[in-house]
C-alpha positions in Angstrom: 126.5 6.1 -53.6 123.2 8.0 -53.1 124.1 10.6 -55.7 124.9 7.9 -58.3 121.6 6.2 -57.7 119.8 9.6 -58.0 121.7 10.3 -61.3 120.7 6.8 -62.7 117.1 7.4 -61.7 116.9 10.9 -63.2 118.7 9.9 -66.4 116.4 6.9 -66.8 113.3 9.1 -66.3 114.5 11.6 -68.9 115.4 8.8 -71.4 112.0 7.1 -70.8 110.1 10.3 -71.5 112.0 11.0 -74.7 111.8 7.4 -75.9 108.0 7.2 -75.3 107.5 10.6 -76.9 109.3 9.4 -80.0 107.4 6.1 -79.8 104.0 7.9 -80.0 105.2 10.0 -82.9 106.5 6.9 -84.8 103.2 5.0 -84.1 101.2 8.0 -85.4 103.2 7.9 -88.6 102.8 4.1 -88.9 106.5 3.2 -88.5 105.8 -0.1 -86.6 109.5 -1.2 -86.9 110.6 2.0 -85.2 107.9 1.5 -82.6 109.2 -2.0 -81.8 112.8 -0.8 -81.5 111.9 2.2 -79.3 109.6 0.1 -77.2 112.3 -2.5 -76.6 114.8 0.2 -75.6 112.2 1.8 -73.3 111.6 -1.6 -71.7 115.3 -2.1 -71.2 115.0 0.7 -68.6 113.7 -2.0 -66.3 117.4 -2.6 -65.4 118.3 0.9 -64.2 115.0 1.4 -62.4 115.6 -2.0 -60.6 119.1 -0.8 -59.7 117.7 2.5 -58.3 115.0 0.6 -56.3 117.6 -1.6 -54.8 119.8 1.4 -54.0 116.9 3.3 -52.4 116.1 0.2 -50.3 119.7 -0.2 -49.2 119.9 3.5 -48.2 116.5 3.3 -46.4 115.0 6.1 -48.5 111.6 7.5 -47.7 108.8 4.9 -48.2 107.2 7.1 -50.9 110.4 7.1 -52.9 110.5 3.3 -52.8 106.8 2.9 -53.5 106.9 5.3 -56.5 110.0 3.6 -57.9 108.1 0.3 -57.6 105.1 1.8 -59.5 107.5 2.6 -62.4 108.7 -1.0 -62.4 105.2 -2.3 -62.3 104.3 -0.2 -65.3 107.3 -1.4 -67.2 106.7 -5.0 -66.3 103.0 -4.7 -67.3 104.1 -3.1 -70.6 106.5 -6.0 -71.2 103.8 -8.6 -70.3 101.0 -7.1 -72.4 102.9 -5.9 -75.5 105.8 -8.3 -75.8 104.7 -11.6 -74.1 101.0 -11.8 -74.6 100.9 -9.5 -77.6 97.7 -7.8 -76.5 96.7 -4.6 -78.2 95.8 -2.6 -75.0 94.1 0.2 -76.9 91.5 -2.1 -78.4 90.2 -3.6 -75.1 88.6 -0.9 -72.9 88.7 -3.1 -69.8 92.5 -3.3 -70.1 93.1 0.1 -71.6 91.7 2.2 -68.8 93.6 0.6 -65.9 96.7 0.5 -68.1 96.5 4.2 -68.8 96.0 4.9 -65.0 99.2 2.9 -64.2 101.0 4.7 -67.0 100.1 8.1 -65.5 101.0 6.9 -62.0 104.4 5.9 -63.4 104.9 9.4 -64.9 103.8 11.1 -61.7 106.2 8.8 -59.8 109.1 9.8 -62.0 108.4 13.5 -61.4 108.0 13.0 -57.6 111.1 11.0 -57.0 113.3 13.2 -59.4 112.1 16.4 -57.8 112.4 15.0 -54.3 116.0 13.9 -54.9 117.2 17.0 -56.8 114.8 20.0 -57.4 116.9 21.6 -60.2 117.4 18.4 -62.2 113.9 17.3 -61.3 112.7 20.2 -63.5 114.3 18.5 -66.5 112.1 15.4 -65.8 109.0 17.7 -65.6 109.9 19.3 -68.9 110.4 16.0 -70.7 107.2 14.8 -69.1 105.3 17.7 -70.7 106.9 16.8 -74.0 105.7 13.2 -73.6 102.2 14.4 -72.7 102.1 16.6 -75.8 103.2 13.7 -78.0 100.6 11.5 -76.3 97.9 14.1 -77.0 99.0 14.4 -80.6 98.9 10.6 -80.9 95.3 10.5 -79.5 93.8 13.5 -81.3 95.6 14.1 -84.6 
């Protein structure tokens, strides 16, 4: 069961990184319909990350693994609340934007940590897709 939970976590992390990378590119090119679709798919990852959290709790994984998985869920729930429920444009309000970006980067670090801790070889895939996401994020901000 542990290996299955690890596979779900790592696959979800890779899918998240790729989806959010594509989301930044779509947003940069002004395709708001694609942004909505990609954002909705990314938020649906709440389900597998919840499953992995419950699996790690059941197997009594390291506290850090459980906490970092929780940080990812907090980010996704925060994204759901701000973007889809309250419809707040986070980028426009500095008081919300800065903490939101901090939580986003904490979630990215959490994906790297848990993936690498659970499987070093496959954890490298998460790191690579994370760098791709950071490149797209930089392009989104600067270009």
